[in-house]
Backbone bond lengths (Angstrom), bond angles and torsions (degrees), N, CA, C in turn:
res aa  C-N    CA-C-N  psi(-1)  N-CA   C-N-CA  omega(-1)  CA-C   N-CA-C  phi
1 M - - - 1.433 - - 1.524 111.08 -
2 A 1.339 115.78 -32.21 1.460 119.35 174.44 1.521 109.25 -66.07
3 R 1.336 115.60 -33.88 1.453 121.49 177.81 1.524 109.89 -59.58
4 K 1.303 117.29 -42.60 1.460 120.97 -179.28 1.527 110.38 -65.42
5 A 1.308 116.81 -45.27 1.464 120.48 179.96 1.524 111.32 -61.69
6 A 1.334 116.65 -35.15 1.464 121.11 179.56 1.530 112.35 -86.17
7 K 1.335 116.29 -1.43 1.474 123.19 -179.78 1.526 111.63 57.01
8 K 1.341 114.94 44.42 1.456 121.33 177.87 1.520 109.40 -98.54
9 W 1.324 116.62 133.37 1.453 122.68 179.88 1.526 108.03 -95.12
10 E 1.336 116.81 82.18 1.456 122.32 179.26 1.525 108.88 -152.22
11 V 1.305 115.56 158.78 1.454 121.48 -177.98 1.528 109.33 -89.61
12 E 1.320 115.79 132.75 1.454 121.11 173.83 1.525 107.82 -95.81
13 P 1.335 118.92 148.24 1.465 121.02 -177.00 1.534 113.72 -54.45
14 M 1.312 118.51 -35.03 1.457 121.40 -178.55 1.531 111.51 -67.31
15 E 1.335 117.73 -17.13 1.453 121.07 -175.51 1.527 113.54 -90.68
16 V 1.306 118.99 -12.99 1.458 122.16 -177.67 1.529 108.90 -99.07
17 V 1.326 117.11 117.54 1.461 120.15 -178.12 1.526 113.52 -116.54
18 S 1.305 118.44 -22.88 1.456 121.33 -177.56 1.523 110.80 -58.29
19 G 1.324 115.03 128.02 1.453 120.55 178.88 1.512 115.23 82.35
20 K 1.318 118.45 -2.71 1.468 121.74 -179.92 1.534 109.74 -84.43
21 S 1.316 115.97 179.54 1.467 120.92 -179.37 1.526 110.94 -115.08
22 M 1.330 114.46 145.00 1.463 121.35 -178.67 1.524 109.21 -133.25
23 V 1.324 115.66 135.35 1.461 121.79 171.92 1.514 107.03 -113.65
24 I 1.320 115.83 129.88 1.462 121.48 -179.41 1.513 107.91 -109.93
25 M 1.319 115.55 111.58 1.458 123.00 179.74 1.528 108.74 -88.37
26 G 1.332 116.67 115.12 1.449 121.51 -176.98 1.518 109.75 98.17
27 Y 1.328 114.94 58.48 1.462 120.72 -170.69 1.528 111.22 -80.90
28 G 1.336 114.74 88.92 1.456 122.92 175.64 1.516 108.87 -125.14
29 N 1.332 117.17 -143.84 1.470 121.41 -177.59 1.525 113.12 -60.22
30 I 1.325 116.98 -48.97 1.467 120.34 -178.65 1.523 109.87 -68.11
31 G 1.321 116.64 -42.95 1.456 120.67 178.62 1.522 112.45 -60.86
32 A 1.330 116.43 -38.68 1.470 120.37 179.34 1.522 110.84 -67.23
33 A 1.333 117.15 -39.04 1.472 120.10 177.36 1.526 110.28 -62.99
34 C 1.312 116.28 -40.86 1.471 121.89 177.87 1.533 110.03 -65.40
35 A 1.328 116.82 -44.13 1.461 121.66 -179.33 1.523 111.28 -62.82
36 K 1.309 116.53 -40.71 1.462 121.08 -179.03 1.533 110.63 -59.96
37 I 1.318 116.33 -43.79 1.467 120.65 178.70 1.535 110.41 -67.58
38 A 1.322 116.50 -45.59 1.463 120.68 -178.36 1.530 111.13 -62.22
39 K 1.318 116.51 -45.18 1.466 121.52 -176.64 1.527 111.53 -72.88
40 N 1.323 115.97 -53.01 1.467 120.01 -174.28 1.525 113.09 -81.13
41 G 1.321 117.58 -34.28 1.456 120.86 -176.44 1.519 114.63 -88.08
42 F 1.339 116.73 -29.81 1.463 119.76 -174.46 1.523 113.76 -125.68
43 S 1.324 117.17 6.81 1.474 121.57 178.97 1.525 111.92 52.92
44 M 1.320 116.12 40.76 1.458 120.51 179.29 1.524 110.27 -87.35
45 K 1.326 115.70 153.33 1.460 120.87 169.58 1.529 105.35 -81.69
46 V 1.329 117.02 126.32 1.456 120.54 -174.89 1.525 110.63 -124.06
47 V 1.326 115.23 130.74 1.458 121.98 174.38 1.523 107.56 -120.47
48 G 1.323 115.86 126.51 1.463 121.15 175.93 1.514 109.50 -98.50
49 V 1.333 116.18 136.45 1.461 121.17 176.86 1.526 107.35 -112.34
50 K 1.322 114.74 121.69 1.466 121.57 -173.84 1.529 108.54 -135.52
51 R 1.319 115.07 141.81 1.465 119.55 -179.77 1.527 110.73 -49.73
52 N 1.326 116.05 -49.58 1.459 120.44 179.51 1.524 109.18 -127.20
53 P 1.323 118.04 94.89 1.462 120.79 -176.67 1.527 113.94 -61.00
54 A 1.319 117.49 -23.60 1.468 120.48 178.61 1.527 111.13 -65.03
55 D 1.336 117.00 -22.84 1.470 121.75 178.71 1.529 113.05 -83.52
56 C 1.309 117.30 1.22 1.464 121.08 -177.76 1.528 109.56 -78.51
57 S 1.319 116.01 126.80 1.466 120.19 -179.91 1.521 110.87 -67.53
58 D 1.321 115.99 158.71 1.469 120.40 177.90 1.522 111.02 -61.05
59 E 1.342 116.36 -37.17 1.470 119.80 179.22 1.524 110.35 -62.73
60 F 1.333 117.18 -50.71 1.462 120.69 -179.96 1.527 111.02 -63.05
61 R 1.317 116.48 -37.53 1.467 121.39 179.79 1.532 110.50 -63.83
62 S 1.333 116.91 -31.32 1.467 120.52 -177.49 1.528 112.92 -68.82
63 Y 1.327 117.65 -17.83 1.464 120.67 179.50 1.526 112.09 -85.29
64 C 1.323 117.03 -6.41 1.467 121.74 -176.91 1.523 110.85 -118.88
65 D 1.312 114.74 156.20 1.455 120.19 169.82 1.521 109.25 -78.51
66 E 1.341 114.71 -26.36 1.458 120.24 -178.00 1.525 108.95 -161.71
67 V 1.326 115.69 145.50 1.467 121.70 172.10 1.524 105.83 -121.69
68 V 1.340 115.48 124.24 1.464 120.51 -177.05 1.523 109.96 -122.43
69 G 1.310 115.13 163.67 1.459 121.47 177.63 1.518 111.55 -81.79
70 N 1.317 114.82 167.81 1.463 120.87 -179.96 1.535 112.11 -56.96
71 D 1.329 116.34 -28.34 1.458 120.01 -178.63 1.532 112.81 -69.87
72 K 1.322 117.81 -10.41 1.470 121.48 -179.08 1.535 113.18 -112.96
73 Y 1.332 116.88 11.03 1.468 118.76 -175.47 1.523 112.82 -65.16
74 E 1.326 118.80 -34.83 1.466 120.69 -176.87 1.524 111.41 -61.85
75 A 1.321 116.84 -44.46 1.464 120.77 178.75 1.526 109.91 -65.15
76 A 1.323 116.60 -38.01 1.467 120.46 -178.86 1.525 111.67 -65.82
77 I 1.327 117.76 -46.67 1.469 119.42 -176.11 1.523 112.58 -74.27
78 A 1.322 117.88 -19.58 1.468 120.97 -179.85 1.520 112.18 -62.92
79 D 1.325 116.94 -28.50 1.465 121.43 -177.68 1.522 113.36 -104.90
80 A 1.316 117.88 -1.06 1.469 121.42 -171.85 1.523 112.89 -82.41
81 D 1.330 114.36 141.01 1.457 120.48 171.83 1.526 110.24 -82.52
82 F 1.332 115.93 -30.89 1.464 122.36 178.92 1.519 108.43 -132.96
83 V 1.327 116.54 132.92 1.462 122.27 174.36 1.517 106.16 -118.28
84 V 1.333 115.58 118.56 1.457 121.75 -175.70 1.517 109.40 -106.69
85 G 1.328 116.15 123.60 1.456 121.76 177.41 1.519 110.60 -93.71
86 V 1.327 115.06 117.78 1.464 121.25 176.15 1.527 107.76 -131.15
87 L 1.323 115.84 29.72 1.459 120.20 -178.38 1.523 111.22 -69.25
88 P 1.323 116.98 145.42 1.468 119.76 174.41 1.528 109.34 -75.15
89 K 1.320 116.56 161.28 1.469 120.09 177.00 1.534 108.31 -90.40
90 V 1.321 114.19 96.68 1.460 122.18 174.86 1.525 107.34 -133.21
91 A 1.306 117.32 169.80 1.469 121.08 -174.22 1.531 113.44 -53.36
92 D 1.329 118.29 -43.30 1.466 118.76 -175.46 1.526 114.52 -84.18
93 T 1.328 118.49 0.99 1.471 119.99 175.50 1.521 112.33 -109.54
94 E 1.315 117.77 -10.22 1.470 120.43 -179.25 1.533 109.72 -62.81
95 G 1.335 115.66 122.68 1.461 120.96 -179.57 1.522 113.88 70.94
96 F 1.327 118.02 17.06 1.466 121.48 -177.49 1.528 111.99 -60.73
97 F 1.319 117.19 -44.53 1.459 120.57 -178.94 1.520 108.54 -80.43
98 D 1.328 115.20 103.52 1.458 122.37 180.00 1.526 108.95 -143.76
99 I 1.301 116.24 -178.21 1.464 119.37 -178.00 1.526 111.17 -65.38
100 Q 1.314 117.43 -46.70 1.461 120.48 -174.55 1.528 112.69 -69.17
101 S 1.324 118.29 -45.33 1.465 121.21 -173.99 1.515 114.40 -81.73
102 T 1.327 117.27 -31.20 1.458 117.92 -173.65 1.527 114.55 -132.78
103 F 1.315 118.27 -60.28 1.465 120.21 -170.37 1.530 112.80 -56.51
104 S 1.325 117.91 -40.31 1.475 120.18 -179.75 1.524 112.33 -71.83
105 K 1.302 117.96 -14.49 1.459 122.27 -179.44 1.532 112.23 -95.70
106 M 1.332 116.42 -5.89 1.468 121.96 -179.95 1.530 110.33 -90.61
107 K 1.334 115.43 161.00 1.464 120.33 174.19 1.528 109.23 -64.96
108 K 1.298 116.89 149.72 1.469 121.23 179.88 1.531 111.91 -63.88
109 T 1.306 117.02 -21.80 1.466 121.42 179.34 1.531 112.56 -94.65
110 A 1.325 117.56 -4.21 1.464 121.61 -174.92 1.527 111.93 -68.15
111 V 1.325 114.04 151.28 1.466 121.62 176.97 1.521 108.10 -111.64
112 F 1.327 116.30 127.34 1.462 122.53 176.25 1.521 108.31 -93.72
113 M 1.326 116.02 131.79 1.467 121.28 178.99 1.525 108.24 -123.15
114 N 1.330 117.51 129.10 1.464 119.51 175.82 1.518 109.43 -118.28
115 I 1.340 115.08 112.32 1.456 121.18 175.85 1.528 109.99 -122.61
116 G 1.327 115.76 11.98 1.457 121.27 -177.78 1.514 111.65 -94.80
117 R 1.313 116.29 -99.34 1.460 122.44 -178.39 1.523 109.14 -128.76
118 G 1.322 116.08 134.37 1.459 121.68 -177.98 1.514 114.97 -57.42
119 P 1.337 118.59 -44.61 1.462 119.57 -176.96 1.527 115.46 -65.93
120 T 1.332 118.42 -6.32 1.469 119.55 176.85 1.522 111.96 -76.23
121 V 1.336 116.94 -9.23 1.466 122.25 -177.78 1.522 110.54 -113.79
122 K 1.323 116.95 133.77 1.462 121.57 170.09 1.526 105.40 -85.03
123 E 1.334 115.88 96.95 1.464 120.95 -172.00 1.516 113.30 -59.90
124 D 1.323 118.61 -36.95 1.462 119.78 179.39 1.528 111.15 -64.39
125 E 1.322 116.92 -34.97 1.460 120.21 178.19 1.528 111.32 -76.19
126 L 1.320 117.08 -31.79 1.460 120.25 174.07 1.525 109.92 -63.62
127 V 1.323 116.80 -44.95 1.462 120.88 178.02 1.523 110.04 -57.90
128 K 1.324 117.04 -46.04 1.467 120.96 179.93 1.529 110.55 -61.40
129 A 1.332 117.23 -44.73 1.470 121.34 -179.51 1.527 111.49 -62.48
130 L 1.320 116.65 -35.84 1.467 121.29 178.02 1.529 111.25 -73.45
131 Q 1.313 116.78 -39.12 1.465 120.73 -178.80 1.520 112.60 -70.10
132 D 1.333 116.75 -39.58 1.470 118.37 -175.53 1.532 113.89 -93.50
133 G 1.335 117.35 4.08 1.460 120.77 175.95 1.516 114.83 81.48
134 T 1.325 117.00 15.43 1.466 119.67 176.07 1.521 109.70 -61.40
135 I 1.344 116.58 -38.51 1.463 122.48 173.06 1.531 108.39 -129.73
136 G 1.318 115.50 162.13 1.456 120.30 -173.59 1.509 116.17 -82.58
137 G 1.325 117.02 -30.78 1.456 118.86 -176.91 1.510 111.93 -174.07
138 A 1.334 114.73 178.10 1.464 120.44 179.26 1.521 110.04 -148.72
139 V 1.325 114.54 145.80 1.454 123.52 171.80 1.522 104.58 -122.45
140 L 1.326 116.20 115.99 1.459 120.42 -170.46 1.522 111.70 -124.37
141 D 1.313 115.36 124.24 1.459 121.39 -179.76 1.526 111.81 -112.37
142 V 1.325 117.13 -19.94 1.461 121.66 -177.73 1.524 109.97 -131.51
143 F 1.326 114.56 151.05 1.460 120.95 -176.11 1.525 109.42 -140.93
144 A 1.326 116.30 159.44 1.460 120.96 179.35 1.523 110.92 -59.94
145 K 1.332 115.94 -40.66 1.463 121.53 176.82 1.522 106.98 -123.32
146 E 1.312 115.54 123.75 1.464 120.28 -179.53 1.523 109.91 -120.54
147 P 1.326 117.05 141.27 1.461 125.67 -0.79 1.528 111.11 -69.59
148 L 1.332 115.06 159.00 1.458 120.43 178.40 1.516 108.72 -60.25
149 D 1.327 115.76 130.10 1.461 121.62 -178.28 1.528 110.83 -58.70
150 T 1.295 116.69 138.52 1.472 121.23 -178.52 1.526 112.66 -63.49
151 S 1.336 117.37 -17.51 1.469 120.22 178.91 1.535 112.42 -86.38
152 S 1.326 117.77 -3.90 1.460 120.32 -179.16 1.533 110.15 -63.98
153 P 1.342 117.27 133.19 1.464 120.25 177.69 1.531 112.59 -65.04
154 L 1.318 117.50 -17.52 1.466 120.62 179.57 1.529 111.81 -58.66
155 W 1.330 116.75 -33.90 1.468 120.88 -179.51 1.530 112.76 -59.54
156 D 1.324 116.98 -33.25 1.465 121.21 -173.12 1.527 114.62 -99.17
157 M 1.317 117.53 6.39 1.457 120.49 -176.38 1.530 110.31 -90.94
158 D 1.329 116.17 128.03 1.462 121.89 -179.63 1.529 112.91 -66.78
159 N 1.328 117.58 -23.08 1.459 120.83 -177.46 1.534 112.68 -97.80
160 V 1.331 116.65 21.93 1.466 121.91 -179.93 1.521 110.16 -129.07
161 L 1.328 115.33 133.23 1.455 122.44 172.56 1.522 107.19 -112.94
162 I 1.329 116.63 127.11 1.466 121.99 -177.58 1.517 109.69 -115.81
163 T 1.342 115.84 131.34 1.453 121.84 173.11 1.522 107.86 -122.72
164 P 1.336 118.24 152.62 1.468 121.74 -172.59 1.541 114.27 -89.22
165 H 1.319 116.40 66.10 1.477 123.21 177.80 1.535 110.79 49.88
166 C 1.326 114.84 53.58 1.466 119.49 -177.41 1.534 112.90 -123.79
167 A 1.336 118.99 3.03 1.470 120.55 178.49 1.526 108.17 -70.18
168 Q 1.318 114.97 128.14 1.470 118.20 -178.94 1.486 110.91 -138.33
């Protein structure tokens, strides 16, 4: 985004996805649609994380290189270039994406994407992880409170892309 402001014609690492790896946390209907595009459209390595991988249909399984259970998410996100949150908003997912459980376990260059539910992310900890370089960037479509407050530091961060709850 700084490149755009400076009118530089060059590729930024966050913009190149072909051949990269993606982990989809909450691998259901939305996650499968995302995986299908990532795998077939961008030749990405895709891992789906699902509470019960045995319940994954053959069709959904075909969009991933692997489908693992929640107990294996840490190993999966450690190698991922992109971690996509598509978790439902239920008691055990509220605030799941935080520094201790996820951001500190991701690569420093990884991009976190949330297209699921806003309350699954501790936004203050996401801001800290982005500011101190724990993770490389974020693409955010949903927030705990929408619209995102104009005072949120996320608006001014060069390593964050914000969309207004329109990912479908």
